[in-house]
C-alpha angles and dihedrals in degrees: 000000000000121000124188128177120210123191124213131176114244125227103195124175121236094270093049091046090053091049091050091052090047092052090049091051093049092047090051091052092049091049094050093045092050091047091050090050093053094046092049091051092051092046091052090059093056094068115098117247096235100042143036132227117261093216104043142338132210108220104205122144114255093234094055108122121235110272096244124167094271093049093046092047089055091048090049091055090052094045093053090065093064105022112084092196091060091042091058092065094053100033099110103029113020102183100047098040093044084063090055091064091042089055088056090056090048090054090054091046090052090051091054091048091053090046090060099038100040098033095242127154128259117296113260128239115260121241089181133013113209103187145026133185135233098204094189123048125210124248116270089005098148117086137161107290091343140076130202114228131179113272092356095066120197109359126184120242136185098244098208092166133024122256113264113261120238094019132107126227105243106175141346133218124198114210125192114212134169091261094050142279124325132194119215112195120192114212121196135193130191092221116109120225118207120230117271111267124237111265134202106254115063133193130195122207126200120193104226139190103225092034129036094235134348120213128213088240090068102262122139108201114197122203122233115245096253098173099026092055090058096037095100092052091045093052091049092053092046091049091052091045090056091062094054125093110260114259093005122133093258090048091056091046093056091044088057092047091053091047091050090051092052090048091051091052091050092048092049091050093048092048091052090049092055093048091049092048091054091049091052091049088055090060102054148011095224125043121192125191137173123268096239131164100227092186088077089052090058089059099040135079091285095050095117094050095043094048093046094049096041093220093162093055090049098048099039104033118014102036095049091049094049091046090052091047093048095043095247125144114246125188141158124227135195112291098204116119096348091135093043097051127088113234091210105049104006094240114152123217130166119251131189119238090246091057103092100177132070116229112170115216091202105050102008094240111164125194142127111297096233093047090050090052090050090053090051090050090051092050092049091049092052092051092045092057092046100259123131120239100242128200094274094050094103095035092237102091095256134107124265132240126295110234136154121251092235091055091058102050115088116251 
């Protein structure tokens, strides 16, 4: 099954805009109430049987079941009969809009599942909710420059791209941003697409510190300073915001200006990532990268550079999508010792982070450190897909390294 998500900018009238804000507010209330219910149930089980807490006590009967998604969904159905705020969301179309609130409970349930599996902390209460989902679309809901949604009816959109042919609109998500409202429609198709085959020309990419990425062909691609270039303007707006009365009209205006500036920086970064991904796909049929946990980069000594460049978003999200769209083969290889290994002879020697050049003690091969790591990644990728590293693999007329297939695949 193929799933594609298209984004369009909404042009709602005043009534539709008020209804969107009302749905967001109700979904936020349902999310916070359900989260409070789960936290209270867990806190009630922490109290010892033979004693009570001096500070506070959660009085919940011992036979009360855990407020799971199914139990909370049943309670939501009962509460809608008496709560006018919940009724307002499902007044015009009961079935579809009941699912909007259920999707909010599913989001909370997913957050608790990730808390247990990934060892994260408790989900936080929402001051604002910026999106909600219509999991089921109406029949014949797609029109020219407009879309029909449950409760909202026909709503105008800026159709910047045509709808995909041969695909069905599965669900829609409305997102509220600083620049306005956006509609994200997910289209699905029952056709199966085979995996992209391995091609002839290969390219290795190394995520660097001084440069954004280094290629095995010898290119050092530097990232524009997306945030740093707008830092002066951002500081000026924040300084002026500090002088405004909190929650006044001018205070909200400057809050919106700051949010629009952050959104512009993110859009500029994402646009540059897509253009770079297409240029890299023009160079090769196979693209190999390291299997790196970029979350650790955002907490390390290079956190400012990595967050400003968005290297994790590029390697893990945008580049794989563009490779799939262009029919290029994309794979990750083992990241261990790529910067310590010689791409010519395979000899490993330790280097300090400040040492930015590769000078092999065994064969005397000299090259930029990041480019040498990209060549090693390329060699490992070729061996992992079953290709031999030929004499031109390193671009220097010599053979590549001799490694086992099981040493190259990420654990």
